[in-house]
Every structure is written in structure tokens, then in C-alpha cells.
C-alpha positions in Angstrom: -5.9 -0.1 -40.8 -2.2 -0.8 -40.7 0.2 1.4 -38.7 3.8 1.0 -39.7 5.3 2.6 -36.6 4.2 3.7 -33.1 4.4 7.4 -32.1 7.8 7.2 -30.3 9.6 5.2 -33.0 10.5 7.4 -35.9 14.0 8.9 -36.1 16.5 10.3 -38.6 17.1 6.8 -39.9 13.5 6.8 -41.3 13.9 10.0 -43.4 11.8 9.8 -46.6 10.0 6.7 -45.5 6.3 6.5 -46.2 4.6 5.7 -42.8 1.2 5.2 -41.3 0.5 6.3 -37.7 -2.7 5.9 -35.6 -3.5 7.6 -32.3 -5.1 10.4 -30.4 -4.8 14.1 -31.3 -2.8 15.6 -28.4 -2.7 19.2 -29.6 -3.4 21.2 -32.7 -1.4 24.3 -33.6 -2.2 26.6 -36.6 0.9 28.5 -37.8 0.0 30.7 -40.7 -2.4 28.2 -42.3 -0.1 25.2 -41.8 -1.4 22.9 -39.0 0.8 20.9 -36.7 -0.7 18.0 -34.8 1.0 16.2 -31.9 -0.2 12.6 -32.5 -0.1 10.5 -29.3 -0.4 6.7 -28.7 0.6 4.7 -25.6 4.3 4.8 -26.6 4.8 8.5 -27.2 4.3 11.5 -29.5 5.1 12.3 -33.2 4.6 15.8 -34.8 2.5 15.8 -37.9 2.6 18.6 -40.4 -0.6 19.2 -42.5 -0.8 21.8 -45.3 -4.6 22.0 -46.1 -4.1 24.7 -48.8 -2.6 22.1 -51.1 -5.3 19.4 -50.3 -9.0 20.3 -50.5 -10.1 17.0 -49.0 -7.7 17.4 -46.1 -8.9 20.9 -45.5 -12.5 19.7 -45.1 -11.5 17.1 -42.6 -9.4 19.4 -40.5 -12.3 21.8 -39.9 -14.0 19.3 -37.7 -10.9 17.9 -35.9 -10.6 18.4 -32.2 -8.1 17.3 -29.5 -8.5 13.7 -28.3 -10.0 12.6 -31.6 -8.7 9.3 -33.0 -7.1 9.7 -36.4 -5.0 7.7 -38.9 -2.2 9.6 -40.6 -0.3 8.6 -43.8 2.7 10.6 -44.9 6.4 11.0 -45.4 9.1 11.4 -42.7 11.2 14.6 -43.0 13.7 16.3 -40.9 12.4 19.2 -38.8 13.7 22.6 -39.8 16.8 23.8 -37.8 15.8 25.4 -34.5 12.5 23.5 -34.3 13.8 20.2 -32.9 12.5 18.9 -29.6 15.2 17.1 -27.7 12.7 16.1 -25.0 11.0 13.6 -27.5 12.6 10.5 -29.0 11.0 11.7 -32.3 12.0 15.3 -31.8 14.3 15.5 -34.8 11.7 14.5 -37.4 8.1 15.1 -38.4 5.6 13.5 -40.7 4.2 15.5 -43.7 0.7 14.2 -44.0 -0.8 13.2 -47.3 -3.9 11.3 -46.0 -6.0 11.7 -42.9 -8.7 9.3 -41.7 -10.8 10.4 -38.7 -11.9 7.2 -36.9 -13.7 9.1 -34.0 -14.2 12.7 -33.1 -13.9 13.6 -29.4 -16.0 15.9 -27.2 -14.0 18.4 -25.2 -12.6 16.6 -22.1 -13.9 17.7 -18.7 -10.4 18.3 -17.4 -6.9 18.7 -18.8 -5.2 15.4 -19.8 -1.7 16.6 -19.1 -0.2 15.7 -15.7 0.1 19.3 -14.4 -3.5 20.1 -15.2 -4.9 16.7 -14.2 -3.2 16.7 -10.8 -5.2 19.8 -9.9 -8.6 18.2 -10.6 -10.8 16.8 -7.9 -10.2 13.0 -7.7 -14.0 12.2 -7.9 -14.1 13.9 -11.3 -11.0 12.0 -12.4 -12.6 8.7 -11.3 -15.9 9.5 -13.0 -14.0 9.9 -16.3 -11.3 7.3 -15.4 -10.9 6.3 -19.1 -9.7 9.9 -19.7 -7.6 10.0 -16.5 -5.8 6.9 -17.7 -4.7 8.7 -20.9 -2.5 11.0 -18.8 1.2 10.2 -19.1 1.7 9.7 -15.3 -1.3 7.3 -15.0 -0.2 5.4 -18.2 3.3 5.1 -16.7 1.9 3.8 -13.4 0.0 0.9 -15.3 3.2 0.1 -17.2 5.3 0.0 -14.1 2.7 -2.3 -12.4 2.9 -4.6 -15.4 6.7 -4.7 -15.1 6.6 -5.4 -11.4 4.1 -8.2 -11.9 6.2 -9.7 -14.7 9.3 -9.5 -12.5 7.5 -11.4 -9.8 6.3 -14.2 -12.2 9.8 -14.5 -13.7 11.4 -14.7 -10.2 9.1 -17.5 -8.9 9.3 -19.4 -12.1 13.1 -19.4 -11.8 12.7 -20.5 -8.2 10.7 -23.5 -9.3 7.3 -22.3 -8.0 4.0 -23.2 -9.6 1.3 -20.6 -10.2 -2.1 -22.0 -9.0 -5.4 -20.2 -9.1 -7.6 -20.7 -6.0 -11.4 -20.0 -5.7 -12.8 -16.5 -5.2 -16.0 -18.0 -3.8 -15.2 -19.5 -0.4 -17.0 -20.2 2.9 -17.7 -17.6 5.5 -15.1 -17.3 8.3 -16.5 -14.5 10.4 -13.7 -14.4 13.0 -11.5 -12.5 10.4 -12.1 -9.1 8.7 -15.6 -8.3 7.5 -16.5 -10.3 4.4 -18.5 -9.8 1.2 -21.3 -12.4 1.2 -22.6 -13.9 -2.0 -26.1 -15.6 -1.9 -26.5 -19.0 -3.5 -29.5 -19.3 -5.8 -29.5 -23.1 -5.8 -29.0 -23.4 -2.0 -31.6 -21.0 -0.6 -30.6 -19.2 2.6 -26.9 -20.2 2.2 -24.0 -18.0 1.2 -20.5 -18.0 -0.2 -18.0 -15.4 0.9 -15.6 -13.7 -1.4 -12.1 -14.8 -0.5 -10.2 -12.5 1.9 -7.1 -14.4 1.2 -6.1 -17.8 -0.3 -4.7 -18.8 3.1 -6.5 -22.1 3.7 -6.3 -23.1 0.1 -2.6 -22.6 -0.2 -2.0 -24.6 3.0 -4.1 -27.4 1.5 -1.9 -27.2 -1.6 1.0 -27.9 0.6 -0.8 -31.0 1.9 -1.4 -31.9 -1.7 2.3 -32.0 -2.4 2.6 -28.9 -4.6 5.5 -27.8 -2.3 6.1 -24.4 -4.0 3.0 -22.3 -4.8 2.4 -18.7 -5.8 -0.4 -16.6 -7.1 -1.2 -13.0 -8.1 -4.5 -13.2 -6.2 -7.5 -11.0 -6.1 -8.8 -10.6 -2.5 -11.9 -8.9 -1.0 -12.5 -7.3 2.4 -15.6 -5.3 3.4 -13.7 -2.7 5.4 -13.3 1.1 5.6 -11.2 2.4 2.8 -8.0 4.6 3.1 -5.3 5.8 0.8 -3.5 2.4 1.2 -6.6 0.2 1.3 -9.3 -1.0 -1.1 -12.2 -3.3 -0.8 -10.8 -5.4 -3.6 -7.0 -5.7 -3.9 -4.2 -7.8 -5.3 -1.7 -9.7 -3.3 1.4 -11.7 -4.2 0.5 -14.9 -2.3 3.2 -17.5 -1.7 3.5 -20.8 0.3 6.4 -23.3 0.4 7.0 -26.6 2.1 10.1 -27.7 4.1 11.2 -24.1 4.8 12.3 -22.2 7.9 12.1 -18.5 8.6 15.6 -18.1 7.3 14.6 -19.6 4.0 11.7 -17.2 3.8 13.8 -14.1 4.5 16.3 -15.1 1.8 13.6 -16.0 -0.8 11.6 -12.8 -0.5 14.6 -10.4 -0.2 15.5 -11.9 -3.6 12.0 -11.2 -4.9 12.0 -7.6 -3.8 15.6 -7.1 -5.1 14.5 -8.3 -8.6 11.4 -6.1 -8.6 13.5 -3.0 -7.7 16.2 -3.9 -10.3 13.8 -4.7 -13.1 11.4 -1.8 -12.6 13.6 1.0 -11.3 17.2 -0.2 -12.2 18.0 0.1 -8.5 20.1 -2.4 -6.5 18.7 -2.6 -3.0 21.0 -3.9 -0.3 20.3 -7.4 1.2 20.0 -8.9 3.7 17.5 -6.6 5.3 18.0 -5.7 9.0 15.6 -7.5 11.5 13.9 -6.1 14.5 11.8 -7.8 17.2 8.2 -6.4 17.6 9.0 -5.3 21.2 12.1 -3.4 20.1 10.2 -1.7 17.2 7.4 -0.6 19.6 9.9 0.6 22.2 12.0 2.6 19.8 9.5 3.8 17.2 6.1 3.3 18.7 4.8 1.2 15.8 5.4 -2.3 14.3 6.1 -0.8 10.9 8.7 1.8 11.6 10.0 4.4 9.1 13.8 4.1 9.4 14.5 7.1 7.1 14.8 9.3 10.2 15.7 8.9 13.9 13.5 10.6 16.6 13.4 7.5 18.7 11.3 7.0 21.8 13.0 6.9 25.2 11.7 5.2 28.3 11.9 7.6 31.2 9.9 5.6 33.8 12.9 5.2 36.1 13.4 9.0 36.2 9.9 9.5 37.5 9.4 6.5 39.7 9.5 8.7 42.9 8.8 12.0 41.2 6.9 14.9 42.8 4.9 15.1 39.6 2.1 12.8 40.7 0.7 12.1 37.2 4.0 10.5 36.1 4.7 8.9 39.5 1.2 7.3 39.7 1.4 5.9 36.2 4.7 4.1 36.9 3.3 2.8 40.3 0.3 1.4 38.5 2.4 -0.6 36.0 2.4 1.9 33.2 5.4 3.7 31.6 6.6 7.2 30.9 7.8 7.4 27.3 9.4 10.6 25.8 10.1 11.8 22.3 12.7 14.5 21.5 11.4 16.1 18.4 14.7 17.9 17.8 14.4 21.3 16.2 10.6 21.7 16.7 10.5 24.2 19.5 9.1 26.7 17.0 5.8 24.9 16.8 2.9 27.3 16.6 0.0 27.1 19.1 -2.2 25.7 16.3 0.3 23.0 15.5 0.6 22.0 19.2 -3.2 21.9 19.4 -3.2 19.6 16.4 -0.6 17.3 18.0 -2.7 17.2 21.2 -5.8 16.1 19.2 -3.8 13.4 17.6 -2.7 12.1 21.0 -6.3 12.3 22.3 -7.5 10.3 19.3 -5.2 7.5 20.6 -6.5 7.6 24.1 -4.3 10.2 25.8 -6.1 12.6 28.2 -3.9 15.5 27.1 -0.4 16.2 25.8 2.5 17.0 28.1 5.4 18.7 26.4 8.5 20.9 27.1 9.9 23.6 24.7 13.5 24.4 24.9 13.8 28.1 23.9 16.2 30.8 24.8 18.0 28.5 27.2 14.7 27.9 29.2 12.5 24.9 29.7 9.0 26.2 28.9 6.0 24.1 30.1 3.4 24.0 32.9 4.9 20.7 34.2 8.5 21.9 34.5 7.9 23.3 38.0 7.3 19.7 39.3 10.7 18.4 38.1 13.7 18.2 40.5 17.1 19.3 39.3 18.2 15.7 39.3 15.2 14.7 37.1 16.0 17.5 34.6 19.7 16.5 34.5 18.8 12.8 33.8 16.3 13.8 31.1 18.9 16.0 29.4 21.3 13.1 29.4 18.8 10.4 28.2 17.1 12.6 25.6 20.1 14.6 24.4 18.1 17.8 25.1 19.5 21.0 23.4 18.3 24.5 22.5 15.4 24.4 20.0 14.1 20.9 21.0 10.5 19.9 21.7 9.9 17.1 24.1 6.6 15.1 24.1 5.5 12.7 26.8 3.1 9.8 27.1 2.1 8.4 30.4 0.1 5.2 29.9 0.2 1.4 29.7 3.2 0.3 27.6 1.5 -0.4 24.3 -0.7 2.8 24.4 2.2 5.0 25.4 4.3 3.6 22.5 1.4 4.1 20.0 0.8 7.7 21.1 4.4 8.8 20.7 4.8 6.6 17.6 2.1 8.7 15.9 3.5 12.0 17.2 6.9 10.9 15.9 5.4 10.7 12.3 3.6 14.0 12.8 6.9 15.6 13.9 8.7 14.2 10.9 6.2 15.8 8.6 6.5 19.2 10.4 10.3 19.0 10.2 10.1 18.2 6.5 7.7 21.2 6.0 10.3 23.4 7.7 13.2 22.1 5.5 14.8 20.5 8.5 14.3 16.8 7.4 14.5 15.3 4.0 12.2 12.3 3.7 13.1 11.1 0.2 10.7 8.7 -1.4 13.6 6.8 -3.0 15.5 6.3 0.2 14.6 2.6 0.5 14.8 1.4 4.1 13.6 -2.2 4.2 13.2 -4.1 7.5 11.9 -7.4 8.8 9.8 -7.1 11.9 9.8 -10.5 13.7 8.9 -12.2 17.0 5.4 -10.8 17.2 3.2 -12.1 20.1 1.3 -15.1 18.9 -1.8 -14.0 20.8 -3.4 -10.6 21.8 -5.8 -10.3 24.7 -9.2 -8.8 23.6 -10.2 -6.8 26.7 -13.8 -6.4 25.5 -14.4 -10.2 25.1 -11.9 -11.2 27.8 -10.3 -13.8 25.5 -7.2 -14.2 23.4 -7.3 -13.7 19.6 -4.6 -14.5 17.1 -2.4 -11.5 16.4 -1.8 -12.7 12.8 -4.1 -15.6 12.1 -4.8 -18.8 14.0 -2.6 -20.9 11.6 0.6 -19.2 12.7 3.1 -21.6 14.5 4.5 -20.6 17.9 8.2 -20.3 18.3 9.2 -23.9 19.4 10.6 -22.9 22.8 7.4 -21.1 23.7 4.9 -23.9 23.0 4.9 -25.0 26.6 3.4 -21.5 27.6 0.4 -21.8 25.3 -2.1 -22.6 28.0 -0.4 -21.1 31.1 0.7 -17.8 29.6 -0.5 -17.2 26.0 0.5 -13.6 26.0 4.2 -14.6 26.4 4.2 -16.9 23.4 6.0 -15.5 20.3 4.7 -16.5 16.9 6.9 -17.4 13.9 5.4 -14.4 12.1 7.3 -11.9 10.1 6.4 -8.6 8.3 8.4 -6.8 5.6 8.3 -3.1 6.2 9.5 -0.3 3.9 9.6 3.4 4.8 6.8 3.1 7.4 4.5 0.9 5.2 3.9 -2.9 5.7 4.6 -4.5 2.3 3.7 -8.0 3.4 3.4 -10.4 6.2 3.4 -14.1 6.8 4.4 -16.9 9.1 5.6 -20.5 9.4 2.3 -22.4 9.8 1.1 -25.0 12.3 1.2 -28.3 10.4 0.4 -30.7 13.3 -3.4 -31.3 13.6 -3.2 -31.8 17.4 -1.4 -28.5 17.9 -3.8 -26.7 15.5 -6.8 -28.1 17.4 -5.3 -27.0 20.7 -4.8 -23.4 19.5 -8.4 -23.3 18.2 -10.1 -24.9 21.2 -7.9 -24.3 24.3 -6.3 -21.0 23.6 -8.7 -19.1 21.3 -11.7 -20.8 23.0 -13.5 -21.5 19.8 -16.2 -24.1 20.6 -15.4 -27.6 19.2 -18.5 -27.7 16.9 -17.6 -24.3 15.5 -14.0 -25.5 14.8 -15.4 -28.5 13.1 -17.8 -26.6 10.9 -15.3 -23.9 9.9 -12.0 -25.8 9.8 -12.9 -29.5 10.0 -11.8 -30.2 6.4 -8.4 -28.6 7.0 -7.8 -30.5 10.2 -8.8 -33.7 8.5 -6.3 -32.9 5.6 -3.5 -32.4 8.1 -4.0 -36.0 9.3 -2.8 -37.3 5.9 0.8 -36.1 6.2 0.9 -32.3 6.2 4.5 -31.1 5.6 6.1 -28.3 7.6 5.4 -25.2 5.6 5.2 -21.4 5.6 4.5 -18.5 3.4 3.7 -14.8 3.0 1.5 -12.4 1.2 2.6 -9.0 -0.2 0.3 -6.2 -1.1 1.0 -5.7 -4.8 -0.9 -2.4 -4.9 1.3 -1.0 -2.1 4.5 -2.2 -3.7 3.6 -0.5 -7.0 2.5 2.7 -5.2 5.9 2.9 -3.5 7.7 2.3 -6.8 5.6 5.0 -8.4 6.2 7.5 -5.6 2.5 8.0 -4.8 0.8 7.8 -1.4 -2.5 6.4 -2.8 -2.9 2.9 -4.2 -5.8 4.3 -6.2 -3.2 5.8 -8.5 -1.9 2.4 -9.4 -5.2 0.5 -9.8 -6.9 0.9 -13.2 -10.4 1.2 -11.8 -10.4 1.8 -8.0 -13.3 2.5 -5.7 -13.6 5.8 -3.8 -13.3 6.0 0.0 -17.0 5.5 0.1 -16.7 2.2 -1.8 -18.2 3.6 -5.0 -17.2 3.2 -8.7 -18.1 6.7 -10.0 -17.5 5.7 -13.6 -19.9 2.8 -13.7 -22.1 4.2 -10.9 -22.0 1.2 -8.7 -23.2 -0.2 -6.3 -26.8 0.0 -7.5 -30.2 -1.4 -6.5 -31.2 -4.7 -8.2 -34.6 -5.8 -9.4 -37.2 -7.5 -7.4 -36.9 -10.6 -9.7 -33.2 -10.9 -8.9 -33.9 -10.8 -5.2 -36.7 -13.3 -5.6 -34.4 -15.7 -7.5 -31.8 -15.4 -4.6 -34.5 -15.8 -1.9 -33.5 -12.5 -0.3 -35.5 -9.6 1.1 -33.9 -6.2 1.6 -34.6 -4.3 4.7 -33.3 -0.7 4.4 -32.2 1.1 7.6 -34.6 3.8 8.8 
């Protein structure tokens, strides 16, 4: 086999050349005994002309030929007849008159259309069962190519920035205080287990102690958690760590990385530096720590308006230390009863007891709660919320974080409804990058009545807040930063704790992890820090999420060659599967199935 050209290469400059092409039969068309085949490879399509009447051997072969069969064509390049050119193809001005045909493999009839229009209508489970066919579709092939280009841009960027790519182990030790892990039994150490690495976090910090200074890795990571459109049990992250850096260095470095990716992959020049927003401000204005800045609809605190209100529900909430937040979903007064009910269910799923709202229609405020508002309260609400005809006002009365979260979700729901009505244009290529900073270092776990690390326990506190670590941990800000794009977190990281005494204090005095547990899980790391750990920090980006945004898809399954379903299954290979009794015996494991 020797192909002289790929299927998007031939042009008028190749007229009369003798060529050899290999690929898949895309379509077969019979026009009065003359057959035309669109031959496809990963680069594109070339039209092949076959005249079996003049070639007995060719005629016999063509009788058994079917779409998606793999063939090798030999022939001469000619100009297409006037009027039959296809300007949509790079090869649209020429065709190959075939003189030889070799059938390398005949194909069965595919279970679904392999064009994008037909394939997009197919149930995803069927596409995943025949993933090798799904990946032949132009869109899926383009997604893989775009992923390759993004990964190459990342490697080129960090090489130019003098970083070293280092592979870290996939088999690690169990650290059960994080996300749920995949455990791997050890055959030669009965009863003991590895854990598949959730992140190279500890290894990359050890690399800083080792003097590597500037490390990166395109790392495979594993988490045994429920799957969603933007989450898989095995995923890829761009993992980076650097010594002798500040937060400002990190911002500049990774804005440069993202700028290069967008330039190299899409030819788009994104604006830098990115705006920055403190966690508290993001929650207050947008109800979420990863706000979508492509539209407004900001939350407004109305607690002062209702501090002494006759509406006892609002008044009691404020008196009890809670807040009254409001969202003006401008232009949504035409919500149907079904849509309002759906919004209420969303609010209840986040802990709301119900959904208070006001419609502004025909110059009237329509709501069961309006009768409780004084004229002064209505006037102040109109001023603060910019209330006009056609508006829909939603309220949340709850503790601060819950009220923000409820309205933050309703804000996103409102945006989708406005887009559905043609009143809002959420363009996928409207790139609104943002750094969210100054997260709380610790979050109080009400169920366990203790503090847990908001990011992870290696995050350094903001220097001026260190004195509050024991007396008021909730007030301590962490040197943590997230990169957000259009409502999706692309990556997050922090400046790390590099002093062993401070790290030990966080483990034992703030997180209340027993000393023996600290020693068993992190002793090697604390010991390493006693040998001159440099100040360092880093970040990890979700490569799958970045590529999904670049491709304009909402599901990372569309940019992973062989993803799992939402039930964690590989439908193509039919895994997971049971294993043999011999395998379990070798691993010293007994399986107890749930009743």
C-alpha cells in the first residue's frame, strides 16, 4: 500500500497525475452506469469516478462494495465537468478516474448515520456503544483534532516558559478526607491498597522541594464521584507548580497560557489581564463563585428595606441574622404557570421553603405578598431593583450563603428562559474570563461541627489573616484563585503552605486531624518540608472542560475519545465487569454484593 495523497489534497495543479488514495467509502452514486464514490480519510473527501462497463474486474468488485468499506483507489486526476464543481470541498474542482480498486475491508451497514446531522439525532448510548463509528463523524473528528492542538499549544507554551514536564505516579496512597477514591488492591501486600491519584498535588509540591522549580504535566486523574455533563470519573488536567512565585506571577503566567490556546486553536485574541473578583462579591452579585458575565441580572440585597416590615417572613429572617436577596429577571413577566412552578422546584431543591415573586404586568404588581408591602417599601424596591413594566422579581429569604445560592441558580434559569424567548443572546464565543480570588480558607461543616479546607489543606492563608487561624478560622482568606469562563470553572489553585510548622498547625489545630493520622497520611511531606521547601504555588486546569468550550459543546463526553456514561459504564467495551474467583483469590479479596 502506498498512498500518494490524502483525500483533501488534490487540486488543479495535479491534473493528469497518476495517484493512489486510501480511505473509507463515504457515499456511492450510480449515474447511468457510471459510479461516483466520495472517498474519505481523516483529512477530507475526494470524488472518484468509476466506469465498470470498460473494466470487467472493476465491475465485479463494485457489486459487493458498500459505504464505510475501506478501499484503495488508483487512477488519474481530471478536471470535473463544468457545472459539477463543489466549492465546499478543497478537492471540489477535480476528480480521480479510477483504473484500479482494492477492497481492503467490506463494512456492515452502520447502526446510525455517520454524518453530523444524522448522528446528532441518535441516542447517546447508541453512539457510545459504537464509539469507533461515532468518531468517524466530521464533528467528532474535529473535536479530537482541536484537543490535540490545544494540548500542543500548552506544551509549547510551558516549554517556552522554561517548565519541565514530569510524570507522577497514578498509584498513590489513600487520602480519604478528599473526594471518593478508586482503591487498587495490592497482590503482594495482602489487605493493603493503593488509590488511583485524584491529583498530583502532593507529588508536585515534593518536586518543588526537590528543586525542579517549574513543573507541568498533562495528568490523568481519577475520582469516584457521580458523573455529569462536565465531569468524568477519569479526566485530564493541566497540572502546574512553580517555586518563588506570588499570586500576581500566577495570574500573568496562566493568562498567557489561555491566550496562546485561544490564539493557536481558534485564531482568537482574548483580552488580558482578566478582571478579578473576590469570592464574597461574586456571591453577592451573582449567587455563585463561578459567575457567567455574559449577562447582567445581578442580585440585590434588600435586607434594609424589610428590617421593620409588616411582612413577618422577611422581617423575621433579617432579625435572625439572615438576608433578603432579590433578582430582577427583566422581561420575564410573561412566565407561564408551568415555568414558575419549575422555578419554584429549583428553589426548593436548594433549601427554599417556597418561591416569593412579583410580576409587573399592566402597570400592576401581581403577587400574594404585595399586600404586605408599604408604599415606602415599594418605592425603595423600585429604586434599588430598577423595576419596570414586564419585569419579574424573585426573592430569597435565608442565611446569606443559601440566599445567594438560590437566586444564583434562578439567575441562570432566567437567562435560559430569556434566551428561549429571543430576549438574550448567550453567544458561546463571547469569552468572559474572570479570576475569582480571596476565598475563605476554611468552611465550617455543620454536620461534623468542625472546619474543613475550602480548597485543600495545603493552601496558604493570606499573610495578614494568619493571626486569626485559631481564634476565627472562618474569617481567614486563602491565597486561592479560580479561573472562570462563561459560568464554568476552568481551573483552580493556590499559593501553598511551605513552612512545616504552619502546615502542621493547619492540620492539627484548625482541621482537628489527630496527630497520628497527620503523621500516617502526610508525615513524609512534612518531613520533606524540613529540608528547605521553597515558597511555591500552582494551579490545575480541566483540559476536558477547556476543549469542550473551544468546541462549543456542553458535554465533555464529546471531546473525550472513549468516555464513560453517566452511570460510569463503557458501553463499547461493556465495562465494568465481574472478575474471576481466581483473580479475587490472588488479591485476597472477597466480594459482598448488596442485598
